[in-house]
C-alpha positions in Angstrom: -89.5 -130.6 -151.9 -90.7 -130.1 -155.5 -88.3 -128.6 -158.1 -90.3 -125.4 -158.9 -90.5 -123.8 -155.4 -86.9 -124.8 -154.8 -85.7 -123.2 -158.0 -87.7 -120.1 -157.2 -86.1 -119.8 -153.7 -82.6 -120.3 -155.2 -83.1 -117.7 -157.9 -84.4 -115.2 -155.3 -81.3 -115.6 -153.1 -78.9 -115.7 -156.0 -80.1 -112.4 -157.4 -80.5 -110.7 -154.0 -77.0 -111.2 -152.7 -75.1 -109.8 -155.7 -77.4 -106.7 -155.5 -76.1 -106.3 -151.9 -72.5 -106.5 -153.3 -73.3 -103.8 -155.9 -75.0 -101.5 -153.4 -72.1 -101.8 -150.9 -69.6 -100.9 -153.6 -71.5 -97.9 -154.9 -70.3 -94.5 -153.7 -72.8 -92.4 -151.7 -72.4 -89.4 -153.9 -70.1 -88.1 -156.6 -67.3 -86.2 -154.9 -63.8 -85.1 -155.9 -61.0 -87.7 -155.4 -59.0 -87.3 -152.2 -55.3 -87.8 -153.0 -52.9 -88.9 -150.3 -51.1 -85.5 -150.6 -54.3 -83.6 -150.1 -55.2 -85.7 -147.1 -51.8 -85.0 -145.4 -52.2 -81.3 -146.1 -55.7 -81.3 -144.7 -54.5 -83.0 -141.6 -51.7 -80.4 -141.1 -54.2 -77.6 -141.1 -57.2 -79.2 -139.4 -55.9 -82.0 -137.0 -57.2 -81.1 -133.5 -54.1 -82.3 -131.7 -51.8 -80.2 -134.0 -54.0 -77.1 -133.4 -53.6 -77.6 -129.6 -49.8 -78.0 -130.0 -49.7 -74.8 -132.1 -51.5 -72.9 -129.2 -48.9 -74.3 -126.8 -46.1 -73.1 -129.0 -47.6 -69.6 -129.2 -47.5 -69.6 -125.4 -43.9 -70.7 -125.3 -43.0 -68.1 -128.0 -44.2 -65.3 -125.7 -41.9 -66.4 -122.9 -38.7 -64.7 -124.1 -40.3 -61.3 -124.0 -40.8 -61.7 -120.2 -37.1 -62.1 -119.8 -36.2 -58.8 -121.5 -37.5 -56.6 -118.7 -36.2 -55.7 -115.2 -37.8 -56.9 -112.0 -40.3 -54.4 -110.6 -38.8 -51.8 -108.3 -39.6 -51.8 -104.6 -40.8 -48.7 -102.6 -40.6 -48.7 -98.9 -41.5 -46.3 -96.0 -40.2 -46.6 -92.5 -41.1 -44.7 -89.3 -38.4 -44.4 -86.6 -38.8 -43.5 -83.0 -42.6 -43.9 -82.7 -43.4 -43.8 -78.9 -45.4 -46.6 -77.5 -47.4 -44.1 -75.5 -49.1 -42.5 -78.5 -50.8 -43.4 -81.7 -50.1 -40.0 -83.3 -47.5 -40.6 -86.1 -46.7 -36.9 -86.0 -44.8 -37.4 -82.7 -42.3 -39.8 -84.2 -38.6 -38.9 -84.6 -38.2 -39.6 -88.3 -39.8 -40.8 -91.5 -37.8 -42.5 -94.2 -39.1 -43.0 -97.8 -37.0 -45.4 -99.9 -37.0 -47.1 -103.3 -34.7 -49.7 -104.8 -34.1 -51.5 -108.1 -32.3 -54.8 -108.8 -30.1 -54.7 -111.8 -28.8 -58.1 -113.2 -25.2 -58.3 -114.2 -24.0 -57.5 -117.8 -25.4 -59.9 -120.3 -27.6 -61.9 -117.9 -30.9 -60.7 -119.3 -29.8 -61.5 -122.9 -28.7 -65.0 -121.7 -32.1 -65.6 -120.1 -33.8 -64.5 -123.3 -31.7 -66.9 -125.3 -32.7 -69.8 -123.0 -36.4 -68.9 -123.4 -36.0 -68.7 -127.1 -34.4 -72.1 -127.3 -37.2 -73.6 -125.2 -39.7 -72.1 -127.6 -37.8 -73.6 -130.5 -38.0 -77.0 -128.7 -41.8 -76.5 -128.5 -41.9 -75.8 -132.2 -39.9 -78.9 -133.0 -42.2 -81.0 -130.8 -45.0 -79.9 -133.1 -43.0 -81.1 -136.2 -42.2 -84.4 -134.5 -45.9 -85.0 -133.6 -47.0 -83.8 -137.1 -44.7 -86.4 -138.7 -46.3 -89.1 -136.5 -49.7 -87.9 -137.4 -48.8 -88.0 -141.1 -47.8 -91.6 -140.7 -51.1 -92.4 -139.1 -52.9 -90.5 -141.9 -51.0 -92.6 -144.5 -51.8 -95.8 -142.7 -55.5 -95.1 -142.4 -55.7 -93.8 -146.0 -54.0 -96.9 -147.4 -56.0 -99.3 -145.3 -59.2 -97.7 -146.4 -58.3 -97.5 -150.0 -57.2 -101.2 -150.3 -60.1 -102.4 -148.2 -62.4 -100.7 -150.6 -60.6 -102.5 -153.4 -61.6 -105.9 -151.9 -65.2 -104.9 -152.5 -64.6 -105.3 -156.2 -63.0 -108.7 -155.6 -66.1 -109.8 -153.6 -68.4 -108.4 -156.3 -66.6 -110.4 -159.0 -66.8 -113.5 -156.9 -70.5 -112.9 -156.3 -71.1 -112.6 -160.1 -69.1 -115.9 -160.6 -71.1 -117.7 -158.0 -74.3 -116.3 -159.4 -73.4 -117.7 -162.8 -72.4 -121.0 -161.2 -75.7 -121.2 -159.3 -77.6 -120.7 -162.4 -75.7 -123.4 -164.1 -76.2 -125.8 -161.2 -79.9 -124.9 -161.0 -80.4 -125.4 -164.8 -78.7 -128.8 -164.6 -80.8 -129.8 -161.6 -84.0 -128.7 -163.4 -82.9 -130.8 -166.4 -82.2 -133.8 -164.2 -78.5 -133.7 -165.0 -77.1 -132.7 -161.6 -77.9 -133.2 -157.9 -79.6 -130.7 -155.8 -76.7 -130.3 -153.4 -74.7 -128.5 -156.1 -77.1 -125.6 -156.0 -77.2 -125.6 -152.2 -73.4 -125.6 -152.0 -73.3 -122.7 -154.3 -75.7 -120.7 -152.1 -73.5 -121.6 -149.1 -70.4 -120.4 -150.9 -72.2 -117.1 -151.9 -73.3 -116.6 -148.3 -69.7 -117.1 -147.1 -68.4 -114.5 -149.6 -71.1 -112.1 -148.4 -69.9 -112.6 -144.8 -66.4 -111.8 -145.8 -67.6 -108.7 -147.6 -69.5 -107.5 -144.6 -66.4 -108.0 -142.4 -64.4 -106.0 -144.9 -67.0 -103.3 -144.9 -66.7 -103.0 -141.1 -62.9 -102.6 -141.4 -63.4 -100.0 -144.1 -65.8 -98.0 -141.9 -63.3 -98.2 -138.9 -60.5 -96.9 -141.2 -62.8 -94.2 -142.5 -63.6 -93.0 -139.0 -59.9 -93.0 -138.0 -59.0 -91.1 -141.1 -61.8 -88.5 -140.5 -60.6 -88.0 -137.0 -57.0 -87.4 -138.2 -58.3 -84.9 -140.8 -60.4 -83.0 -138.3 -63.6 -84.1 -139.9 -66.8 -85.5 -138.5 -66.0 -89.2 -137.8 -69.2 -90.4 -139.4 -68.5 -88.5 -142.7 -68.3 -90.5 -145.9 -64.7 -90.2 -147.3 -64.6 -89.5 -151.0 -62.9 -91.8 -153.5 -59.2 -92.3 -152.9 -56.3 -92.3 -155.2 -53.3 -94.3 -154.1 -50.2 -92.6 -155.4 -47.3 -92.9 -152.9 -44.4 -90.9 -154.2 -41.4 -92.2 -152.5 -37.7 -91.6 -152.6 -35.0 -94.2 -152.9 -33.4 -95.7 -149.8 -30.2 -93.7 -150.4 -32.1 -90.5 -150.8 -34.3 -91.2 -147.8 -31.3 -91.7 -145.5 -29.7 -88.4 -146.6 -33.0 -86.6 -146.3 -33.7 -88.1 -142.9 -30.4 -87.1 -141.5 -30.8 -83.5 -142.7 -34.5 -82.7 -142.3 -36.2 -85.3 -140.1 -38.1 -83.6 -137.2 -36.3 -85.8 -134.6 -32.9 -84.5 -135.9 -34.1 -81.0 -135.7 -35.5 -81.7 -132.2 -32.1 -83.0 -131.1 -30.4 -79.8 -132.5 -32.9 -77.6 -130.7 -32.2 -79.5 -127.4 -28.5 -79.1 -127.8 -28.9 -75.4 -128.5 -31.1 -75.0 -125.4 -28.7 -76.8 -123.1 -25.8 -74.7 -124.5 -27.7 -71.6 -123.9 -28.4 -72.7 -120.3 -24.7 -73.4 -119.9 -23.8 -69.9 -121.2 -26.4 -68.4 -118.7 -24.8 -70.3 -115.8 -21.4 -69.2 -116.7 -22.7 -65.6 -116.9 -23.9 -66.0 -113.3 -20.2 -65.5 -112.2 -20.8 -61.8 -112.9 -22.3 -59.8 -110.0 -25.8 -58.4 -109.8 -26.5 -54.9 -108.5 -29.0 -53.1 -106.3 -29.4 -49.4 -106.4 -31.7 -47.4 -104.1 -32.3 -44.0 -102.7 -34.7 -42.2 -100.3 -35.5 -39.2 -98.3 -35.5 -38.9 -94.4 -37.9 -36.5 -93.0 -37.5 -35.4 -89.3 -40.6 -33.6 -87.9 -39.5 -30.0 -87.0 -36.1 -30.5 -88.6 -34.3 -30.6 -91.9 -34.7 -33.6 -94.1 -31.9 -35.6 -95.7 -31.3 -37.7 -98.9 -30.1 -41.3 -98.7 -28.5 -43.5 -101.3 -27.8 -47.2 -101.5 -25.7 -49.4 -103.8 -25.1 -53.1 -103.4 -23.7 -56.0 -105.4 -23.5 -59.7 -105.1 -20.2 -61.7 -104.9 -20.9 -65.0 -106.8 -17.2 -66.0 -106.7 -17.0 -65.9 -102.9 -14.9 -68.9 -101.7 -17.8 -70.2 -99.6 -20.4 -70.0 -102.4 -18.6 -70.5 -105.8 -18.5 -74.2 -105.3 -22.3 -74.4 -105.8 -22.1 -72.5 -109.1 -19.2 -74.6 -110.3 -21.2 -77.8 -109.6 -24.2 -76.4 -111.5 -21.9 -75.6 -114.5 -20.4 -79.1 -114.4 -23.8 -80.7 -114.4 -25.0 -78.5 -117.2 -21.9 -79.4 -119.3 -22.7 -83.0 -118.9 -26.3 -82.3 -120.1 -24.8 -80.7 -123.2 -22.7 -83.7 -124.0 -25.7 -86.0 -123.3 -27.9 -84.0 -125.7 -25.2 -84.2 -128.4 -24.8 -87.9 -127.9 -28.6 -88.3 -128.5 -28.0 -87.1 -132.0 -25.9 -90.2 -132.7 -28.7 -92.4 -131.4 -31.3 -90.7 -133.5 -29.1 -91.0 -136.6 -28.6 -94.8 -136.0 -32.4 -95.3 -135.5 -33.2 -93.4 -138.7 -30.7 -95.4 -140.7 -32.2 -98.6 -139.3 -35.8 -97.4 -140.1 -34.7 -96.6 -143.7 -33.1 -100.0 -144.1 -36.1 -101.8 -142.7 -38.5 -99.9 -145.0 -36.3 -100.7 -148.0 -36.3 -104.4 -147.1 -40.1 -104.3 -146.8 -40.5 -102.6 -150.1 -38.3 -105.1 -151.9 -40.1 -108.1 -150.3 -43.5 -106.6 -151.1 -42.5 -106.0 -154.7 -41.2 -109.5 -155.1 -44.3 -111.0 -153.6 -46.6 -108.8 -155.8 -44.7 -109.8 -158.9 -45.0 -113.5 -158.0 -48.7 -113.3 -157.4 -49.7 -111.1 -160.4 -47.4 -112.6 -163.0 -47.1 -116.3 -162.0 -49.8 -117.5 -159.5 -52.9 -115.4 -160.4 -52.9 -116.1 -164.2 -52.5 -119.8 -163.6 -55.3 -119.9 -161.1 -57.6 -117.8 -163.3 -56.9 -120.2 -166.2 -57.5 -123.3 -164.0 -60.8 -121.9 -162.8 -62.0 -121.0 -166.2 -61.3 -124.5 -167.5 -63.1 -126.1 -164.5 -66.1 -123.8 -164.9 -66.4 -124.5 -168.6 -65.9 -128.2 -168.1 -68.7 -128.3 -165.4 -71.0 -126.3 -167.6 -70.5 -128.8 -170.4 -71.2 -131.7 -168.0 -67.7 -133.0 -168.0 -65.9 -131.6 -164.9 -66.8 -132.2 -161.3 -68.4 -129.6 -159.1 -65.8 -129.8 -156.4 -63.1 -128.8 -158.9 -65.0 -125.6 -159.7 -65.5 -124.7 -156.0 -61.8 -125.4 -155.1 -60.6 -123.3 -158.1 -63.0 -120.5 -157.1 -61.8 -120.5 -153.5 -58.2 -120.4 -154.7 -59.0 -117.5 -157.0 -60.6 -115.5 -154.2 -57.7 -116.2 -151.9 -55.1 -115.2 -154.5 -57.0 -112.0 -155.5 -57.1 -111.0 -151.8 -53.4 -111.8 -151.4 -52.7 -109.5 -154.4 -54.6 -106.6 -152.8 -52.8 -107.3 -149.5 -49.4 -107.3 -151.3 -50.1 -104.0 -152.9 -51.3 -102.6 -149.6 -48.1 -103.8 -147.9 -46.0 -102.2 -150.7 -47.9 -98.9 -150.3 -47.4 -99.0 -146.5 -43.7 -99.7 -146.9 -43.3 -96.8 -149.3 -45.2 -94.5 -147.0 -43.0 -95.5 -144.1 -40.0 -94.6 -146.2 -41.5 -91.1 -146.8 -42.2 -90.8 -143.1 -38.6 -91.6 -142.1 -37.4 -89.1 -144.7 -39.4 -86.5 -142.8 -41.4 -85.5 -145.9 -44.0 -83.3 -144.3 
């Protein structure tokens, strides 16, 4: 193959691939920056799952009202002494019209209302628990998308470096100072970087779709520019906040209150219920008469009180179990805070090591190798090796900063910062 067609093909490929890098990194349209705080607030108001949970809470919130009212009264009519030889109801001995109303014992309706209110509060706390989990998912998707987009700039810089290296190798080949395979190797390296960039673009699109779904947007919508600012508390502050305001803690408190309300209701069942009724007896051809009826239950009867006592004992155990769950949640939150703090410290140390020790040395080594090769003194393999180390280290730097952001966001999530 002659030198001129070969050089033309090389230059066409070298200039085409960096253009693809630039186009992939360019935003679709100028839009306001989406901060992490704005994203979480948008998810709280527009997330489809949270909206469904809110509707379920509204249903539960209406339940206490149903317990405030009495059961419907019963009306009854009886016919006595209807002869089997006739179908005429006028030839019966007596008609009786009656009505009755059940009346729960003192305080029983209020106890049932309190149980229903506590159940509604549990439903509300379930929304908070799920909202905190969704906020964690929003933070994860947001951070993944933001830092994956940052790798586009790394690949773009590598594309520019390889473009310059390809031009140098091509110029040396044209001048008869270098072999042809240096140019071919540069093209192969450029294609490899392009493949990595395409894979990163796929990850970014997946994270974008996930973030859009969490925000209640169309999944194919382009997410605007992101601004990574994860405001976090210290580990000591996070533990104190978690134990006081985390949704799981509030959920346990709501569960204990519900079980205690149910226990109070069962204890109130020792009081009797009442039934009152009245009626009118009508005798054809004779004088009518009024009737009255009063009844009450006997919950403490020797043959029935054992059942109620057993229910109270079981419910007392449920109350103790609900309270014990609070200790479990507190231990889990302390563990989560500690793990997040460890991850933050490790990510910070790794990031400092990369950015202040490793990366400057590799950048310097690559620059020396590149200049030496351009001057015809260094070897081509040294340039490629230094370039690969530079790309790997820059990607490690992005990954370390992403890990740090994830760890800080996890600490916020444990602290219950909705």
